[in-house]
C-alpha positions, 0 to 999 in steps of 0.5 A: 500500500502506498504511503499517505505522502506518496498518495498525496504527491500522486494526487497533486501530479494528477491535478496538475496534469488535469489542470493543464488539460482543461486549460488546453480545452479552454483555449479551444473554447474561448474563440467561440465567444464572438460567434454566437450568444445564447438564444434567450439573450439574443431574444431579449437583447440583454446581457447574461447577468440580467437573467442570471445572478452574477452571470452564473447560469442557470441561477435566476435574477428577479428579471430572469424569473419574470422572463421564465414565468411569462413563458420565455416570450419577452423580446423579439423572435430570433434564431431559437438555437443554443448549445452547451458543453462541459469539459471536466476532470474528476479525482477521488482521494482513494479511488476504488479499484476499477475506477475509470477516467480518474484525473483525465480531462474529458469532453463529458456532455453537450446539449442542444437547445431549441428555446424561445418565443413562439408567439406573444403568449407561447414559448418553450425551453427544450434541451437534448443532451449527448452523454459522451460516456453513457455506455461502458462497453466493459473493455475500457471504451465508451459509447455516447448516447443522446436523449431528451433532457429538460422540456418546458412548453408554456402558454402564459399571460401577464396582466399589469395594472395600477393595483394588481399584477398577475402572471398566469400560465400552463406548462407542458413539461417532463420534470417535476419542478423544472417549471419552478423559477427559484434555484432551491427547486429540486430540478435546479439546485444541482446545476453543474452537469454530472459526467458519467465515468465512475471517477465522478461518482462522489462529486458534489453533483452526485451527493445528496440533493432534494429530489422527487422520487418519480424522476424526470422524463415523465409528462406533466401538465401544470397551471401556475400563477404569480400574484403581485410579485408576491404569491406563487402557486402551481398545481399539476399532475404527471403520467408516463411520457408515452404515446403522443408525449413520447418525445419527452422521454426520447432516448431514455430506456428504461423510462419511469412508468407511472400508474395513470395520471393521478400523480399530483405535484404542487408548489406554493411560495411567498416572494418579496423584493426591496431594493437590491434584496429579494427573498422567497420561502416556499413548499412543494410536494408530489405523490407518484404511483410508480411501477416496480419494473419499468419494463412490465406494467401488466400487474397492478399489484406492482405499483408502489407509492412515493410521497415527497414533501419539501420546504425551501428558502432563498435570499439574494442580494444583487447590486453591482459589483456584488451578488450574494445568494443563500439557499436552504432546502429540505425534502422528505420522501416516504416510500410505500412498497407495492403488494408484490414487493412487500412479501419479500421484505424483512418488515412487510408493510413498513414504509421507508423514509428519508430526508435530505437537507441542503444549504448553500451560500454563494458570492460573485464579484463583478460577475467574474469571480465567485465561490460557494460553500454547501452542506448536505445531509441525508438520513433515513430508514431502510426496510433492508436495514441498511443505513443511507446516512451521508453528509459532507461539505462542498467548496467551490471557486469559479471564474467567468472570463466571458459571460458564456463560460464558467471555469470551476473547481469543486472539492467535496468532503464527506464526514459520513457515507452510508451510515458511518464515518469509518469502515462504512463498507466493512472492508476498511473504507472510510467516508473521507476516502470518497473526498473528490475534486471536480474541475470543469469548464462549462460553456453555453452559446 
């Protein structure tokens, strides 16, 4: 076994090589800035910092939230195409045997967006993503794969008077909380794309986040309203993305199979703005009836239920050159097992429950230099007697050289993993062995 000193030197050498690789990738990317800008920026004629807090996409400002709630229709129709890509490298303090692509710069994912204004009341945000490492071929090589990612098609209207201000709309979408305008929502709090290779298995993007157990690539119809820039309410229901709605799960196999269309989602939030400050407190939830086996929906007894209930809050201070964002989110998930699964469980009839708590404080200066500190904690019970408890901290620093590119480094440190800080697997592996460094170059045009 290598000594700790030798391991540390090896890790530093890997990060040096990795950093040089990412700088080389950045040199290829930077000249693209003059050739294109994101579709929404072209449409509104605004700089990215108008919609994105401190310029760090996708976190939204009050104006960005207004743009989203009014159905992506502010501005003039223009070319509705944009692209996004992620180059990255991941390293683990003590990588498990067989870990792939450790400290290796990779072009991880890329997305194409068809997004923007269709009519004065109809707009869309649609994303197709290509994962360069989607399939591990088992011989050290990988195959890429593309699929439908986030899809949000809206009708919206804005009625503004001297005493009343109403925004209301309807969204056809494929991901619960994708419609939400705050970055404490489950679909948005984790925002840096996650690479597929196993070297990225412990980075911040794969650590516990609040999320809806139904997952994405399902089909929902939601109605929402925003009254006097104070009260936001949304109600919808979801079903399997099949038949005429199969485009919402294109390329996903197997896809989530929901039972019927009675899978309600709700959101309620209170928002207030004063000067450079804005604050929100809210709650959200969903009940989903999910088939145990997504490839077999013939047995109605194989439908289990997930109930998610969450609370969240966000504070922003935006006054050039400073941007501060503080976020809190809590999500409780209760899983009631299907009749078919109950018979084989250690404790038949007993539901599983887990809670995820997440907190983040971020700061950006001059829309160029920034960082954040995040805390995460997962706790709960499991019918198979395993302990899912996982907690830790993520430190991030980033640089935005031009408005379409972010260069970042995230270090994720684990204090507990799968129930313990030390020897959590019974074979001597400690939570700190999973500590990971993630370097990335993220660009959108």
